[in-house]
Steps between C-alpha positions, in 0.01 A plus 500: 500500500499442124383179352766226485644468155395168345766267374533465127434151355800378301512231234705288737211503748278299258622143474334177380299650213562190293219334689267761356564354155276209596220744605480690164301232320266486803407866467516542123117471463468824708703715267197655320280539808385862525640595163147562352522846664839568344381651170843652423678170548766656722454301824840429655387293796296189434326275755747209455788739574323654796441155657870412445594822674263414787669160546833677500361713793377189683831309475747782533500677844703782357198606295271633768269752336340604177775758447761232554324279249509793254868541554569128457324523160770745388773232531600350170528155655145519623377633168670220309385215722150623559446629143390844606597859451545759769176538685395839633323546835197616304481178292545288809220686672273486186536125493211474748270677248577283192601153613263217593608302811253219423727396214752385754250245631557298182870478573437410865269220389764361260774511764266329747466209258872456486536482880493155648342442841762495778258349750173302495284619789185334369685164489302384203165560675425846352494547121451878520783756500567592864479881501549702818328841482543804721556874489766733627549877518792693363502837664611793285519775761714562801306788660143626529617837353604327185161334479336841482673592175582180310219414252453245228410577135132531601570756775439253780741476801739208507565319827615164360425220262359160568649198322270201456722202447455145366780258593557156349588292807653201325708705258574758768455801276247779469264472201284809526498838669213752481557856611227715660477794737615437859152499658368140547146602403273514193683412176823467694355252744710183492203269461351709221838508312539125534141437381574685171806286413390147605606220270398137472721213619658700787494429870492839664670497849383793713501644844180574695448842358393327174245286687185603319229261380443700176873472419495128582204456262674696224813283537301174488284619210798578283638148546764566767545415864598682816678450827418788732527565871164614646430698816524340845129581570371328183185301551589135451198342674314381190728200442399279206786256519790427741804336349741279691834659577787273395820452698691693236257785523527498885877532476440809280295653776156433355235495778182452301381459137139590435264589211262781598210697362576866555328831449245716678137373461359847454744605223468268199760704301757440774472123483758281326359301212705189597601307804811620678748275664681647806825362632583603861882510563676565825721804507651743754242720676544868461382784727468861401804659656373858475680816390871492457525121505564450128270372224198669652288421195508127549181375667488265795504124448359233728765251386287334231525569130166451318579432136210498254520324162287357225753213453299225663727205424848629558666365823468735790872523560550609138244780547682609814835505314346694207380775737837504678663581164287821480789665684714472188328802358578699816868403459483605134350843571786571736750395231300688235487834685837503674722317256371559152470874553126526481493690826646777285251560214637672193157628417197624686274412214307165520617396153864571582468311825338202323795487248752511782308226689474273202871547419571407865296185455699416187818562698385246761427251231839555333676429831307173532577409134871585538538311834230237502432616856263748673609864498682576824668806650845339482466402132355840404794665671744279320341588166525869591865455597558355155317783323704764686835321446559388863472138402608340177300244296692209645414602855135553403476150346679352803235649726217360286657153497503497885128581536304223666168383356199673650389184688842422637 
């Protein structure tokens, strides 16, 4: 059978471009990025225009591929609103060689400052920015046969890409995403990637894979804090202090609150350079259900969460709630991959993937700025309905006005 003929994108398929007028000033600073290589001065596609086209891809489900994006750039309406000329497939592909994705971090930082918190998990007890961190894989291949032939620009086989995310819990938006190879080892190891981008005044909320004394030391040394689940078999026998558990903490499931000295006696390098507080919280026990029982990668649990932190004075129930909010990044990754189109990568080059990822983060922030609420599937769908003409502006605004506050 021959390949199914793709549908042509018509001008009527692209609605709501007036909202892109507000984005132009945001990206203006990127116009000359990469132009130092353009000695002839004949570049037709600039980085600001490329990013606008990327946002068009993210918000318009009709635009599903790089070729569709190229076709959309031929429309006069798109050219007028996005301020770009017709883009060839070659120039869209070349973008990964000349544009600098790190420049988008400036814009993400500015948008983050405009976003107001929609919840306050720390309840005034934690001054640091609550930042959930985790990694996820985006697979790029559907068969082993494809893996044999598909290579990156360095001639290495591509099996998938690992996204290392930072998620602002109170603002409910992603703030950083680093892209590495799919293997969770070496430079791509999640702990090593996090170690390189640590910032002061953050409270890093992590699952037990990140439980490493060296990482804990790095976080504390840079002037930040951590809330991290540790393994069930962690040695908690060297108790330095036992704190009383309040009635409020007991209602939150807190069983014990201790300060311990941890680390192997024979390995000085593996010891933490500070005391660690461990909160024990009751949870549902989990047994390994074996093959075919779903989520085989999740380890067993004895029904007690052991949460380590260097926040020694924060109420135990607040620490428990901070760790519970770690799941917000899991929810976001599902939204990120399945909803914003990042499961379909327009490029197999790390630079192109980073640009798409950062534009997706900007898209999440724009949804939050437009609505004052966290990005959700229903709101994203409504925005897409508007951009494809299935919903008018009045219906979109009516949907936004009905959204409940995050904590409602």
